[in-house]
Backbone as JSON, one array per atom type, in Angstrom:
{
  "sequence": "XXXXXXXXXXXXXXXXXXXXXXXXXXXXXXXXXXXXXXXXXXXXXXXXXXXXXXXXXXXXXXXXXXXXXXXXXXXXXXXXXXXXXXXXXXXXXXXXXXXXXXXXXXXXXXXXXXXXXXXXXXXXXXXXXXXXXXXXXXXXXXXXXXXXXXXXXXXXXXXXXXXXXXXXXXXXXXXXXXXXXXXXXXXXXXXXXXXXXXXXXXXXXXXXXXXXXXXXX",
  "N": [[0.66, -1.33, 0.32], [0.43, 2.38, -0.82], [2.32, 4.69, 0.99], [1.93, 8.0, 1.4], [3.23, 10.0, 3.28], [5.35, 8.64, 3.86], [7.75, 9.82, 3.03], [7.73, 11.95, 4.44], [8.67, 11.35, 7.24], [11.1, 11.39, 8.76], [14.57, 9.96, 9.59], [16.75, 8.74, 12.41], [19.7, 7.27, 13.02], [21.01, 7.42, 15.38], [18.85, 8.0, 17.17], [17.52, 5.86, 16.97], [19.4, 4.36, 18.01], [19.26, 4.93, 20.4], [16.88, 5.33, 21.88], [15.7, 3.12, 23.61], [18.16, 2.73, 25.67], [17.4, 5.41, 26.98], [14.72, 5.42, 27.46], [14.92, 3.52, 29.64], [15.58, 5.08, 31.85], [14.0, 7.17, 31.62], [11.56, 5.72, 32.74], [11.96, 5.63, 35.54], [12.4, 8.37, 36.28], [10.22, 10.27, 35.46], [6.7, 11.0, 36.02], [4.03, 8.63, 36.8], [1.47, 9.67, 35.58], [0.31, 12.6, 33.54], [1.93, 15.59, 31.94], [4.46, 15.55, 29.83], [6.57, 17.51, 28.11], [8.62, 17.39, 25.21], [11.47, 18.93, 24.36], [13.1, 20.04, 21.32], [12.24, 17.94, 19.5], [13.31, 16.74, 17.19], [13.21, 13.77, 14.76], [11.0, 12.85, 15.77], [11.19, 10.32, 16.25], [11.73, 9.65, 18.57], [9.8, 10.45, 20.39], [7.5, 9.14, 19.41], [8.39, 6.4, 20.18], [8.69, 6.66, 23.44], [5.8, 7.54, 23.6], [4.63, 5.44, 23.11], [5.56, 3.77, 24.86], [5.02, 4.37, 27.37], [1.87, 4.98, 28.35], [0.44, 6.29, 30.18], [1.41, 8.93, 30.14], [0.67, 12.1, 28.76], [2.39, 13.25, 25.5], [4.07, 15.55, 24.81], [5.59, 16.92, 22.38], [7.59, 18.75, 20.47], [9.7, 21.42, 18.4], [11.83, 23.71, 17.06], [12.51, 23.82, 14.31], [10.55, 23.9, 11.11], [10.97, 21.4, 8.94], [11.27, 19.29, 10.94], [9.19, 19.41, 12.4], [7.11, 18.36, 10.57], [8.12, 15.96, 9.84], [7.75, 14.53, 12.65], [4.91, 15.05, 13.01], [4.5, 13.27, 10.91], [5.36, 10.93, 11.99], [3.92, 10.6, 14.27], [0.99, 10.21, 12.99], [1.27, 7.83, 11.47], [1.82, 6.41, 13.53], [-0.36, 6.63, 15.29], [-1.02, 7.06, 18.32], [-2.91, 7.96, 20.85], [-1.84, 9.41, 22.98], [0.03, 10.9, 22.1], [0.75, 13.91, 21.39], [-0.06, 16.68, 18.76], [3.25, 18.66, 17.24], [4.67, 21.41, 18.68], [5.54, 24.25, 17.54], [8.65, 25.55, 18.88], [10.91, 27.54, 20.01], [13.48, 27.55, 22.29], [14.4, 30.1, 23.16], [12.9, 31.48, 22.46], [10.0, 33.75, 24.09], [6.89, 34.34, 24.78], [6.22, 30.68, 25.67], [4.65, 28.01, 24.19], [3.22, 26.46, 25.28], [2.72, 26.62, 28.96], [2.53, 25.14, 31.65], [3.97, 22.17, 32.91], [4.56, 18.85, 33.74], [6.77, 17.39, 33.57], [9.92, 17.99, 31.82], [11.64, 16.88, 28.94], [14.75, 16.8, 27.05], [16.7, 15.93, 24.58], [19.79, 15.73, 23.13], [20.18, 18.67, 22.35], [21.54, 20.43, 23.83], [24.32, 20.77, 22.86], [24.42, 21.17, 20.36], [23.7, 23.5, 20.21], [23.4, 27.48, 20.48], [25.0, 28.41, 23.58], [23.38, 30.36, 24.8], [20.86, 29.11, 24.5], [20.94, 27.07, 26.47], [20.76, 28.36, 28.71], [17.84, 29.44, 28.06], [16.74, 27.4, 28.17], [16.37, 26.57, 30.72], [15.41, 28.21, 32.14], [13.06, 28.45, 31.24], [12.28, 26.05, 31.9], [12.25, 26.19, 34.29], [10.13, 28.27, 35.64], [8.18, 26.91, 34.38], [7.8, 23.81, 34.54], [6.62, 21.63, 37.14], [6.68, 21.76, 40.8], [8.35, 19.32, 42.11], [8.67, 17.81, 39.98], [10.5, 16.49, 36.8], [13.43, 17.73, 35.11], [14.79, 15.98, 31.88], [17.97, 15.45, 30.83], [19.89, 14.63, 27.71], [23.01, 13.57, 26.25], [26.27, 14.25, 25.27], [28.74, 15.01, 27.49], [31.1, 17.5, 29.16], [33.16, 16.28, 31.94], [34.27, 17.64, 35.05], [35.87, 19.43, 33.93], [36.8, 18.1, 31.87], [36.7, 15.99, 28.88], [34.99, 12.79, 28.92], [35.8, 11.07, 27.12], [37.95, 10.02, 24.44], [36.93, 10.34, 22.0], [34.45, 12.03, 22.25], [36.31, 14.29, 22.68], [37.36, 14.53, 20.01], [34.48, 14.78, 18.88], [33.62, 17.24, 19.97], [35.5, 19.12, 19.12], [34.8, 18.95, 16.08], [32.44, 20.05, 16.47], [32.49, 22.66, 17.04], [34.31, 23.61, 15.0], [32.31, 23.55, 12.85], [30.36, 25.4, 14.04], [31.18, 27.79, 16.15], [29.67, 28.51, 18.39], [28.84, 26.38, 18.71], [29.19, 23.05, 20.8], [30.12, 20.38, 22.97], [29.35, 20.84, 26.3], [30.47, 22.13, 29.79], [29.37, 19.53, 32.7], [28.98, 20.47, 35.21], [28.68, 23.86, 34.73], [26.43, 23.5, 33.4], [24.61, 22.32, 35.27], [24.88, 24.64, 37.64], [23.29, 26.49, 36.01], [20.94, 24.99, 36.31], [20.55, 24.8, 38.98], [20.08, 27.49, 39.74], [17.59, 28.01, 38.93], [15.78, 26.22, 40.51], [16.09, 23.84, 40.73], [17.42, 20.18, 41.57], [20.12, 18.5, 40.78], [19.66, 15.07, 40.33], [20.38, 12.62, 39.23], [22.93, 10.85, 37.62], [23.59, 9.66, 34.84], [25.53, 6.91, 33.17], [25.6, 6.55, 29.94], [25.49, 4.65, 26.67], [28.02, 5.02, 24.33], [29.5, 7.06, 25.23], [27.81, 9.11, 26.29], [25.38, 10.9, 28.61], [22.62, 10.46, 30.47], [21.05, 13.34, 32.52], [19.17, 13.97, 35.36], [17.15, 16.2, 36.84], [15.53, 17.19, 39.41], [12.46, 19.55, 40.29], [12.84, 21.3, 43.18], [10.64, 21.37, 45.77], [10.1, 23.27, 48.06], [11.99, 25.39, 47.04], [10.45, 26.35, 44.67], [8.61, 27.4, 45.9], [9.57, 29.69, 47.02], [10.88, 30.76, 45.0], [8.4, 31.45, 43.47], [7.26, 33.46, 45.36], [9.21, 35.51, 45.74], [8.91, 36.72, 42.77], [6.18, 37.83, 42.76], [6.11, 39.64, 44.53]],
  "CA": [[-0.1, -0.14, 0.26], [1.26, 3.31, -0.62], [1.89, 5.65, 2.31], [2.34, 9.39, 1.23], [3.62, 10.28, 4.88], [6.53, 7.99, 4.59], [8.8, 10.54, 2.67], [8.17, 12.84, 5.71], [9.4, 10.44, 8.28], [12.77, 11.37, 8.66], [15.21, 8.57, 10.46], [18.18, 9.24, 12.54], [20.47, 6.01, 13.53], [21.32, 7.7, 16.71], [17.78, 8.3, 17.97], [16.99, 4.45, 16.99], [20.22, 3.43, 18.94], [19.65, 5.37, 21.97], [15.86, 5.38, 22.47], [15.43, 2.17, 24.74], [18.37, 3.32, 27.12], [16.74, 6.3, 27.46], [13.35, 4.82, 28.32], [15.05, 2.73, 30.56], [16.24, 6.11, 33.04], [12.86, 7.85, 31.97], [10.5, 4.88, 33.18], [11.92, 6.27, 36.72], [12.41, 9.77, 36.5], [9.26, 10.86, 35.31], [5.85, 10.37, 36.7], [3.44, 7.83, 35.78], [0.86, 10.55, 34.79], [1.07, 13.98, 33.62], [1.86, 16.33, 30.59], [5.77, 15.82, 29.5], [7.18, 18.22, 27.08], [9.73, 17.57, 24.91], [12.13, 19.72, 23.55], [13.73, 19.55, 20.12], [12.07, 16.15, 19.36], [13.97, 16.5, 16.34], [12.61, 13.35, 13.97], [9.87, 12.01, 16.11], [11.32, 8.81, 16.36], [11.73, 9.27, 20.41], [8.38, 10.79, 20.54], [6.65, 7.5, 19.58], [9.37, 5.24, 21.26], [8.13, 6.74, 24.63], [4.81, 7.7, 24.06], [4.19, 3.78, 22.85], [6.18, 2.75, 26.25], [4.63, 5.49, 28.87], [0.75, 5.41, 28.16], [-0.23, 7.23, 30.96], [1.99, 10.41, 30.03], [0.61, 13.32, 27.59], [3.7, 13.51, 25.2], [3.88, 16.95, 24.16], [7.1, 17.04, 21.38], [8.36, 20.5, 20.1], [11.09, 21.9, 17.91], [11.88, 25.04, 16.09], [12.69, 23.49, 12.79], [9.47, 23.43, 10.34], [11.09, 20.38, 8.97], [11.05, 18.36, 11.75], [7.65, 19.23, 12.95], [6.29, 18.05, 9.74], [8.7, 14.43, 10.44], [7.15, 14.59, 13.93], [3.98, 14.73, 12.57], [3.95, 12.2, 10.41], [5.24, 9.74, 12.77], [2.4, 10.97, 15.09], [-0.11, 9.89, 12.13], [1.87, 6.66, 11.29], [1.45, 5.53, 15.12], [-1.65, 6.68, 15.66], [-0.98, 6.86, 19.27], [-3.91, 8.68, 21.66], [-1.21, 9.92, 23.87], [1.22, 11.64, 21.47], [0.31, 15.26, 21.08], [0.37, 17.29, 17.47], [4.2, 18.82, 17.71], [4.83, 22.7, 18.88], [7.02, 25.35, 17.06], [9.19, 25.84, 20.19], [12.36, 27.8, 20.42], [13.46, 28.01, 23.8], [14.81, 31.38, 23.38], [11.33, 32.88, 22.18], [9.2, 33.73, 24.85], [6.28, 33.26, 25.75], [6.9, 29.34, 24.98], [3.51, 27.78, 23.38], [2.68, 25.87, 26.84], [2.49, 27.2, 30.12], [2.78, 24.6, 32.57], [3.81, 20.69, 32.77], [5.11, 17.8, 34.88], [8.08, 17.39, 33.4], [10.56, 17.96, 30.25], [12.63, 15.93, 28.61], [15.37, 17.26, 25.8], [17.9, 15.05, 24.1], [20.93, 16.18, 22.01], [20.19, 20.06, 21.52], [22.67, 21.43, 24.42], [25.76, 20.75, 22.24], [24.3, 21.78, 18.68], [23.17, 25.17, 19.99], [24.54, 28.49, 21.44], [25.1, 28.27, 25.51], [22.01, 30.92, 25.45], [19.71, 28.3, 24.45], [20.46, 26.3, 27.41], [20.06, 29.62, 29.38], [16.64, 29.67, 27.97], [15.9, 26.39, 28.58], [16.9, 26.53, 32.24], [14.75, 30.01, 32.82], [11.75, 28.12, 30.83], [11.96, 24.74, 32.87], [12.03, 26.94, 35.97], [9.01, 28.44, 35.3], [6.74, 25.72, 33.91], [7.74, 22.27, 35.84], [6.06, 21.59, 38.65], [7.55, 21.27, 42.12], [8.51, 17.8, 41.89], [8.74, 17.18, 38.41], [11.66, 16.2, 36.31], [13.93, 17.85, 33.72], [15.93, 14.91, 31.85], [18.96, 15.72, 29.56], [20.68, 13.3, 27.51], [23.77, 14.2, 25.3], [27.76, 13.87, 25.78], [29.07, 16.36, 28.96], [32.39, 17.4, 30.05], [32.87, 16.76, 33.88], [35.8, 18.23, 36.21], [37.0, 20.38, 33.19], [37.91, 17.54, 30.62], [35.99, 15.27, 28.07], [34.97, 11.78, 29.3], [36.21, 10.33, 26.23], [38.86, 10.88, 23.29], [36.07, 10.71, 21.2], [33.95, 13.28, 22.64], [36.81, 15.16, 22.16], [36.92, 14.91, 18.75], [33.65, 15.38, 18.53], [33.41, 18.73, 20.3], [36.08, 19.69, 17.81], [34.11, 19.18, 14.85], [31.19, 20.75, 16.57], [33.01, 24.4, 17.32], [35.0, 24.16, 13.69], [30.68, 23.73, 12.23], [29.76, 26.53, 14.3], [32.02, 28.75, 16.67], [29.07, 28.59, 19.46], [28.12, 24.96, 20.01], [30.36, 21.93, 21.56], [30.33, 19.92, 24.48], [28.96, 21.67, 27.7], [30.65, 21.52, 31.19], [28.24, 19.34, 32.98], [28.87, 21.61, 36.34], [28.2, 24.7, 34.49], [24.64, 23.19, 33.46], [24.12, 22.12, 36.82], [25.03, 25.75, 38.23], [21.9, 26.9, 35.6], [19.47, 24.49, 37.0], [20.17, 25.0, 40.36], [19.4, 28.57, 39.82], [15.95, 27.81, 38.67], [14.99, 25.73, 41.3], [16.1, 22.42, 40.38], [18.87, 20.1, 42.34], [20.96, 17.3, 40.26], [18.98, 13.98, 41.39], [20.81, 11.19, 38.93], [23.81, 11.59, 36.41], [23.56, 8.03, 34.16], [26.19, 6.88, 32.14], [24.83, 5.61, 28.87], [26.37, 4.24, 25.64], [28.21, 6.13, 23.36], [29.94, 8.17, 25.92], [26.72, 9.9, 26.89], [24.92, 10.85, 30.08], [21.24, 11.07, 31.09], [21.21, 13.62, 33.51], [17.95, 14.12, 35.79], [17.06, 17.0, 37.52], [14.31, 17.19, 40.42], [12.27, 20.64, 41.06], [12.46, 21.72, 44.27], [9.21, 21.99, 46.21], [10.49, 24.67, 48.7], [12.69, 26.58, 45.81], [9.73, 26.54, 43.57], [7.47, 28.27, 46.45], [10.14, 30.8, 47.25], [10.81, 31.57, 43.69], [7.26, 32.36, 42.98], [7.08, 34.44, 46.2], [9.76, 36.55, 45.21], [8.44, 36.97, 41.7], [5.47, 38.07, 43.24], [6.69, 41.11, 45.32]],
  "C": [[0.68, 1.3, -0.13], [1.02, 4.25, 0.59], [3.01, 6.69, 1.93], [2.8, 9.89, 2.43], [5.34, 9.62, 4.56], [7.68, 9.03, 4.12], [9.12, 11.54, 3.93], [9.07, 12.73, 7.02], [10.83, 10.41, 8.21], [13.32, 9.99, 10.23], [16.28, 9.14, 11.05], [18.42, 8.1, 13.1], [20.35, 6.14, 14.86], [19.98, 7.58, 17.59], [17.43, 6.43, 17.54], [17.7, 3.53, 18.15], [20.02, 3.55, 20.26], [18.24, 5.39, 22.7], [15.73, 4.24, 23.92], [16.21, 2.6, 25.84], [17.98, 4.45, 27.79], [15.56, 6.08, 27.97], [13.49, 4.28, 29.52], [15.28, 4.05, 32.06], [14.61, 7.04, 33.0], [11.47, 6.85, 32.56], [10.74, 5.32, 34.72], [11.94, 7.76, 37.37], [11.24, 10.72, 35.89], [7.8, 10.03, 35.75], [4.59, 9.46, 36.03], [2.02, 8.43, 34.87], [0.79, 12.03, 34.65], [0.96, 14.57, 31.76], [3.55, 16.59, 30.77], [5.76, 16.38, 28.4], [8.61, 17.87, 26.56], [10.29, 18.41, 24.11], [13.0, 19.55, 22.69], [13.64, 18.16, 19.88], [12.4, 15.91, 18.02], [13.32, 15.31, 14.69], [11.56, 13.25, 14.23], [9.93, 11.15, 16.5], [11.11, 8.43, 18.28], [10.09, 9.6, 20.71], [7.41, 9.84, 20.06], [6.84, 6.8, 20.42], [8.48, 5.43, 22.42], [7.0, 7.03, 24.61], [3.82, 6.25, 24.42], [4.31, 3.44, 24.68], [5.51, 3.17, 27.66], [2.89, 6.07, 28.65], [-0.04, 6.37, 28.99], [0.29, 8.38, 31.16], [1.06, 11.09, 29.1], [2.02, 13.39, 26.92], [3.35, 14.75, 24.14], [5.55, 17.13, 23.2], [6.44, 18.62, 20.63], [9.62, 20.46, 19.01], [10.71, 22.81, 16.95], [12.04, 25.11, 14.62], [11.4, 23.1, 11.86], [9.87, 21.92, 9.69], [10.75, 18.87, 9.57], [9.88, 17.99, 12.4], [7.06, 18.34, 11.62], [6.88, 16.19, 9.75], [7.62, 14.02, 11.51], [5.51, 14.39, 13.7], [3.06, 13.9, 11.82], [4.36, 10.9, 10.92], [3.74, 9.84, 13.57], [1.15, 10.16, 14.38], [0.14, 8.5, 11.79], [1.61, 5.92, 12.92], [0.18, 5.99, 15.75], [-1.85, 6.48, 17.47], [-1.76, 8.19, 20.47], [-2.94, 9.67, 22.49], [-0.06, 11.16, 23.4], [0.42, 13.03, 20.74], [0.87, 15.91, 19.64], [1.78, 18.29, 17.98], [4.17, 20.74, 17.77], [6.03, 23.23, 18.06], [7.18, 26.3, 18.4], [10.47, 26.19, 19.97], [12.54, 28.36, 21.77], [13.59, 29.51, 24.38], [13.68, 32.74, 23.27], [10.39, 32.72, 23.24], [8.17, 34.69, 24.7], [6.33, 31.74, 24.87], [4.9, 28.77, 24.66], [3.07, 26.78, 24.54], [3.14, 26.21, 27.99], [2.79, 26.22, 31.06], [3.01, 22.96, 32.28], [4.45, 20.11, 34.11], [6.27, 17.6, 34.92], [8.59, 17.73, 31.83], [11.52, 17.06, 30.39], [13.66, 16.51, 27.48], [16.86, 16.66, 25.63], [18.65, 15.3, 23.0], [20.41, 17.37, 21.82], [21.32, 20.86, 22.43], [23.8, 21.47, 23.7], [25.78, 21.2, 20.96], [23.27, 22.96, 19.04], [23.41, 25.77, 21.16], [24.01, 28.01, 23.35], [23.52, 29.44, 25.67], [21.0, 30.48, 25.27], [19.83, 27.43, 25.79], [20.47, 27.05, 28.41], [18.61, 29.92, 29.63], [15.89, 28.75, 28.6], [15.71, 25.86, 30.03], [15.86, 27.61, 32.78], [13.26, 29.27, 32.07], [11.27, 26.92, 31.47], [11.59, 25.45, 33.8], [10.58, 27.35, 36.2], [7.38, 27.71, 34.79], [6.76, 24.34, 34.26], [7.39, 22.77, 37.18], [6.6, 21.27, 39.38], [7.27, 19.85, 42.1], [8.86, 17.21, 41.07], [10.21, 17.32, 37.88], [11.95, 17.47, 35.04], [15.31, 17.11, 33.69], [16.62, 15.68, 30.92], [19.26, 14.88, 28.99], [21.43, 14.39, 26.47], [25.31, 13.77, 25.99], [28.27, 15.58, 26.93], [30.96, 16.15, 28.97], [32.53, 17.28, 31.49], [34.58, 17.07, 34.47], [36.31, 18.87, 35.13], [37.46, 19.33, 31.96], [36.78, 16.92, 30.14], [36.38, 13.83, 28.78], [35.6, 10.83, 28.4], [37.31, 10.68, 25.02], [37.56, 11.15, 21.94], [34.7, 11.92, 20.95], [34.75, 14.35, 22.52], [36.88, 15.74, 20.85], [35.69, 15.27, 18.01], [33.3, 16.85, 18.95], [34.37, 19.65, 19.34], [35.61, 20.14, 16.55], [32.83, 20.28, 15.18], [31.42, 22.27, 16.23], [33.83, 24.45, 15.89], [33.34, 24.39, 12.76], [30.29, 24.82, 12.32], [30.55, 27.04, 15.72], [31.06, 28.38, 18.0], [28.12, 27.37, 19.91], [29.37, 24.47, 20.36], [29.51, 21.87, 22.98], [30.34, 20.76, 25.6], [29.59, 20.75, 28.98], [29.5, 20.93, 31.68], [27.67, 20.39, 34.48], [28.28, 23.04, 35.91], [26.72, 24.46, 34.19], [23.86, 23.09, 34.76], [23.83, 23.53, 37.69], [23.46, 26.23, 37.27], [20.85, 26.06, 36.35], [19.24, 24.93, 38.43], [19.39, 26.42, 40.39], [18.13, 28.67, 39.39], [15.28, 27.23, 39.71], [15.0, 24.01, 41.05], [17.7, 21.91, 41.15], [18.91, 18.62, 41.37], [20.07, 15.71, 40.81], [19.96, 12.22, 40.86], [21.84, 12.13, 37.74], [24.27, 9.87, 36.01], [24.53, 7.99, 33.19], [25.26, 6.22, 31.04], [26.02, 5.38, 27.36], [27.08, 5.24, 24.49], [28.9, 7.21, 24.18], [29.39, 9.21, 26.04], [26.49, 9.68, 28.15], [23.11, 11.32, 30.13], [21.39, 11.89, 32.36], [19.71, 14.26, 34.1], [17.73, 15.0, 36.58], [15.72, 16.8, 38.26], [14.33, 18.63, 40.58], [12.17, 21.09, 42.26], [11.04, 22.19, 45.06], [9.49, 23.41, 46.63], [10.86, 25.99, 47.69], [11.47, 27.39, 44.82], [8.75, 27.4, 44.04], [8.06, 29.49, 46.48], [10.62, 31.55, 46.02], [9.45, 32.29, 43.1], [6.74, 33.41, 43.57], [7.92, 35.81, 45.73], [9.4, 37.21, 43.85], [7.44, 38.02, 41.99], [5.07, 39.39, 43.69], [6.5, 42.4, 44.31]]
}
């Protein structure tokens, strides 16, 4: 049977490889029910995989790239999952975001292929929207204690910076500092295949209340 959407469904080999290991972390990091916003959903393969495996969650994909959103929409139509929403046009640097409140945010492989300002904006947006006790889950390569964790990451970092001077593998400690400023604590740093990490941040309930009180003065 002819599938008119097939040409729109982009595929990334890395997304197929890392979906299962990331899902293992998401099963414990995310709530059983609620709304999860996925930032920079890319092809949409992850959105379909996670929504299918976590039916109690309302999965909201997003991307700033129209070609990616078309791919996500095509994957969504192909999968026919009731808990997978249509993709949002969302660039973390542009406020207001097209969604106000969520129970968790997942962001995979964005921080190192975007300017540092995007990481700052991601943290500020997450701090304003993730419910107290909710999670912010990041996946990708990171430097730790000022050094790369593998020679392949060092080479990858050099390649990224050659392509765009604003890109690059980030220091996990700098990312953690941004998260702390927005009321998140680092709950887990999970080593993953291909020298990546899944980092789970948790929104502090007390910090969230204090932040709201300070902004309402």
